[in-house]
C-alpha positions in Angstrom: 68.7 -38.1 -23.5 70.1 -41.5 -24.5 68.6 -43.6 -27.2 67.0 -46.8 -25.9 68.8 -50.1 -26.9 67.1 -52.4 -29.3 66.3 -54.8 -26.4 64.7 -51.9 -24.5 62.6 -51.0 -27.6 61.5 -54.6 -28.1 60.4 -54.8 -24.4 58.6 -51.5 -24.7 56.7 -52.7 -27.8 55.9 -56.0 -26.0 54.4 -53.9 -23.1 52.4 -51.7 -25.5 50.8 -54.9 -27.0 49.9 -56.1 -23.6 48.4 -52.7 -22.5 46.6 -51.3 -25.5 43.4 -53.4 -25.5 39.9 -52.2 -26.1 37.0 -53.3 -23.8 34.7 -53.3 -26.9 35.1 -52.1 -30.5 32.3 -51.1 -32.9 32.2 -49.4 -36.3 31.6 -46.1 -34.4 34.8 -46.8 -32.4 36.7 -47.2 -35.7 35.4 -43.9 -37.0 36.3 -42.0 -33.8 39.7 -43.6 -33.6 40.4 -42.8 -37.3 39.4 -39.2 -36.7 41.6 -39.0 -33.6 44.6 -40.2 -35.6 44.0 -37.7 -38.4 43.6 -34.8 -35.9 46.8 -35.7 -34.2 48.7 -35.8 -37.5 47.2 -32.4 -38.4 48.3 -31.0 -35.0 51.8 -32.3 -35.7 51.8 -30.9 -39.3 52.1 -34.5 -40.7 50.5 -36.0 -43.8 49.5 -39.6 -43.4 47.0 -42.2 -44.7 45.0 -44.0 -42.0 43.1 -47.3 -42.1 41.1 -49.1 -39.5 39.9 -52.7 -40.2 37.9 -55.2 -38.3 37.7 -58.9 -39.3 38.8 -58.1 -42.9 36.4 -55.2 -43.3 37.7 -51.7 -43.8 35.9 -49.4 -41.4 37.9 -46.2 -41.9 40.2 -44.9 -44.5 41.5 -41.4 -45.0 44.4 -40.1 -47.1 45.6 -36.7 -46.1 47.1 -34.1 -48.5 50.6 -35.1 -49.6 50.0 -38.9 -49.6 49.5 -41.2 -52.5 48.2 -44.6 -53.5 51.6 -46.0 -52.6 50.7 -45.3 -48.9 47.7 -47.7 -49.3 50.0 -50.4 -50.6 52.3 -49.9 -47.6 49.3 -50.2 -45.3 48.2 -53.4 -47.0 51.6 -55.0 -46.5 52.0 -53.7 -42.9 48.5 -55.1 -42.1 49.4 -58.5 -43.5 52.4 -58.6 -41.3 50.5 -57.4 -38.2 47.7 -59.9 -38.8 50.1 -62.8 -39.5 52.2 -62.3 -36.3 49.6 -60.6 -34.0 52.1 -57.9 -33.2 52.8 -54.3 -34.3 54.6 -54.2 -37.7 57.4 -52.1 -36.1 57.9 -54.7 -33.4 58.2 -57.4 -36.1 60.6 -55.2 -38.1 62.8 -54.5 -35.0 62.8 -58.1 -33.9 63.9 -59.3 -37.3 66.6 -56.6 -37.5 67.9 -57.6 -34.1 68.1 -61.2 -35.4 69.9 -60.1 -38.6 67.2 -61.6 -40.8 64.2 -60.7 -42.9 60.6 -61.8 -43.1 61.3 -63.5 -46.4 64.4 -65.4 -45.1 62.9 -66.4 -41.7 59.3 -67.0 -42.6 59.1 -67.3 -46.3 56.7 -64.3 -46.6 57.1 -62.3 -49.9 58.1 -58.7 -49.6 55.4 -57.9 -52.2 52.7 -58.8 -49.6 54.4 -58.4 -46.1 56.6 -55.7 -44.8 58.3 -55.1 -41.5 57.9 -51.3 -41.2 56.4 -49.1 -38.5 52.7 -48.2 -38.7 50.4 -51.2 -38.2 49.1 -52.1 -34.7 46.8 -55.0 -33.9 43.3 -54.0 -32.7 43.0 -56.0 -29.5 39.7 -56.5 -27.7 39.3 -58.1 -24.3 37.6 -61.5 -24.5 38.1 -61.6 -28.3 41.8 -61.1 -29.0 43.0 -59.5 -32.2 40.0 -58.4 -34.4 41.8 -56.2 -36.9 44.4 -53.5 -37.3 44.8 -49.8 -37.1 47.5 -48.6 -39.6 49.2 -45.4 -40.7 51.6 -44.7 -43.5 53.5 -41.6 -44.5 56.1 -41.0 -41.8 59.4 -42.7 -41.0 58.9 -46.1 -39.3 59.4 -45.1 -35.7 57.2 -42.0 -36.2 54.3 -44.0 -37.7 54.5 -46.3 -34.7 54.8 -43.6 -32.1 51.9 -41.6 -33.6 49.6 -44.7 -33.4 50.7 -45.6 -29.9 50.3 -42.1 -28.5 46.7 -41.8 -30.0 45.8 -45.3 -28.8 46.9 -44.5 -25.3 44.9 -41.3 -25.1 41.9 -42.8 -26.9 41.7 -45.8 -24.5 41.4 -43.4 -21.5 37.8 -42.7 -22.5 36.8 -46.3 -21.8 
């Protein structure tokens, strides 16, 4: 199996952001989504921290065994990036890498508050746009991103 090129990855992430929209999103949706992500990580033998936010309010947070407060700081910084750009934090990171620049250099955003790393995905609702983020931390960048996208795809099948 060949590894996709950076351009193919960027196109794939663009497609994910166009496809993974919720018809509605409630506090109960956040709880169910958070649990679905935790269960997937358990099945995979992974330890992660998960957060779901809507309009600045944290609706779900769970830190699995083996994680630390540092994961919450990564989540905060990934969320800031996803909220600022309206894209997944991994998409942002890969785009900047392909351009040979950083968030600080290109956009003046401090690394202490913004990070281009896999794991944050915008919560997108039809008729509303981006309302928040769903974020994981604890795995390598691509794995954080892939875990989120896989769960979002399956989760959205129930709507």
